[in-house]
Structure formats: C-alpha cells, structure tokens
N, C-alpha and C positions, 0 to 999 in steps of 0.2 A: 475917856479920863481929861479934865480940864487942868494944865499946867503951864508954868511959865519956865523959863531958863534963868539960871543965875549967871552974873558976869562971869564967875570962875567956868561954868559951863561951857558957855560960849567960848571962851578964851582957848579950854580944851579941845572943843571941836575942831576950831581954825587951825590948833597947833599940831594936831593928830590926823588932820584931815577926814574928819567924820562928818559928813553931810547930815543937814537937818532932818531930810526925809528918811534915811535911815533910822535916826532916834525915834521918829514919830512911829516908824512901821513897826520898832521892837518895842516900843510902849502900847501899842495896840494889838500886837501879836507876837508876847514873849515867847521864847523857847522855855524860859524857867523865870521865876520869880523867887528871889531868897529874901527872907523878912530879917531885918535887924532892928530890934526896937521901932522907933518910929521911922525908918529908913526902909524902904523896898529896893532891891537891886534888880532891874529888869535886866535879863541876858537873852542875846541873840547871837547865833553863829551865823558868819557871813564868810564868803570866799572872795580872795582880793588875790590877784594876779597868781592864781593857782594854788595858793596857800590859805589855810582856814584860820579864822579869828573868831575871837568871843567879843562881843561889844558889850560892856558892862555900864548900865545907868543908875546912878545914884540918885532917887526920888524920897524927898522927905514928904510923907503922906499925911502927917499931922497937920500941915499948912493947906490953907486953901485960897487959891488955886494951889494945887501939889508943885512943890520945889524942884525942880532939876538942879541938884547939887554939884554932880561933877560926871564925866563920860569918860571912858577910856576902852582902847581896843590892846587885845594882849593875846599873844601865841599860845599861852599858858594854859589852855584850855582844861585839862583835866585838873587842874589846882582849883578852879573856881565852878566848873559846870559838873552837876550832878547827873545830869540826863545823859541818854545815849549819843555818842558822837556818829 
C-alpha cells in the first residue's frame, strides 16, 4: 500500500511516542481493519512495558496515495478491537 503521513499524524506519532516502523508494520500486517466510509482503521496489538495496547491508524483510502490522517495508542482494547485478545 502506498501512503503518506499528514502533518497531524506525524505530530501525534511524536507526541504519543509511536515510531514509524510500528505504523508501517501494522499497515502491512494489521490484526484488524475497520471500515468507516472512506476511512479504514488499521489496528494492531502491541506490548509495551508489560502492558497491552491497541494502535489505531486512520487512513483515507479514497486518496492516492492513501493519507494517514491520525494515529493513536489506547489501553481500552475491548472498546475498539473485535478480534480475540
């Protein structure tokens, strides 16, 4: 998938200490993809300091290249993740 990062997404990655390598890995091998009209939310589970987190990556797939709008990390996995934990 060809994509670019929005300024907002880059700011969120820096603020939330999410490295680009993790984002690329989740986009290439997501644990789950949720579709919301022109957006796809790529989701991936990670472990950090012994705790589990869900990384959510919002991508506008109507644009070419696809635009990563925002990225965040949450500990509220069951609120967003439909797969098995």
